[in-house]
C-alpha positions as CSV (number, residue, x, y, z in Angstrom):
1,X,53.9,99.4,118.7
2,X,56.8,101.8,116.7
3,X,58.7,102.2,119.9
4,X,59.3,98.7,120.4
5,X,60.6,98.8,117.3
6,X,63.2,101.5,117.9
7,X,64.6,100.2,121.7
8,X,67.0,98.2,120.4
9,X,68.4,101.0,118.2
10,X,71.2,102.8,120.6
11,X,73.2,105.1,119.2
12,X,75.7,105.9,121.6
13,X,76.0,109.5,123.3
14,X,79.8,108.8,123.6
15,X,81.1,107.6,120.4
16,X,83.8,106.4,121.2
17,X,81.8,103.3,121.5
18,X,82.2,103.3,117.9
19,X,85.9,102.4,117.8
20,X,86.0,98.8,118.8
21,X,83.3,98.1,116.0
22,X,85.1,100.1,113.3
23,X,88.5,98.1,114.5
24,X,87.1,94.7,114.2
25,X,85.1,95.6,110.7
26,X,88.3,96.4,109.3
27,X,90.3,93.6,110.7
28,X,87.4,91.4,109.1
29,X,87.3,93.0,105.8
30,X,91.2,92.6,106.0
31,X,91.0,88.4,107.1
32,X,88.8,88.1,104.2
33,X,90.0,90.0,101.7
34,X,93.1,88.1,102.2
35,X,91.3,84.4,102.1
36,X,89.5,85.2,99.2
37,X,93.0,86.0,97.4
38,X,94.4,82.9,98.5
39,X,91.9,81.0,97.4
40,X,91.8,82.3,93.9
41,X,96.0,81.9,94.4
42,X,95.0,78.2,95.3
43,X,92.4,77.6,92.4
44,X,94.5,79.1,90.2
45,X,97.2,76.3,90.6
46,X,94.7,73.4,90.8
47,X,93.5,75.2,87.0
48,X,97.2,75.0,85.8
49,X,97.5,70.9,86.6
50,X,94.1,70.3,85.3
51,X,94.7,71.6,82.1
52,X,98.4,69.9,81.8
53,X,96.6,66.2,83.2
54,X,93.9,67.3,80.2
55,X,96.9,67.6,77.8
56,X,98.4,64.6,79.0
57,X,95.3,62.4,78.7
58,X,94.7,63.7,75.4
59,X,97.8,63.7,73.7
60,X,97.3,59.8,75.4
61,X,94.6,59.2,73.5
62,X,95.4,61.3,70.1
63,X,98.9,58.2,70.6
64,X,96.6,55.0,71.4
65,X,94.4,56.1,68.9
66,X,97.4,56.3,66.3
67,X,98.8,52.5,67.0
68,X,95.2,51.3,66.6
69,X,95.0,52.1,63.6
70,X,98.4,51.4,62.0
């Protein structure tokens, strides 16, 4: 039974087989980092816009509340 489980583990004698896998891993790591940074920048811009909209809505409510009390 153990022989069947270890059959899928393959460690090549020639270690140059690891080079393409390492290169692909490094490339994917860099791409994931770039995408993460882009998402954070977009999220920050959306946060600033939403705070501006919120402030404008609160200012409008405050102005309308003052006009109704007069």
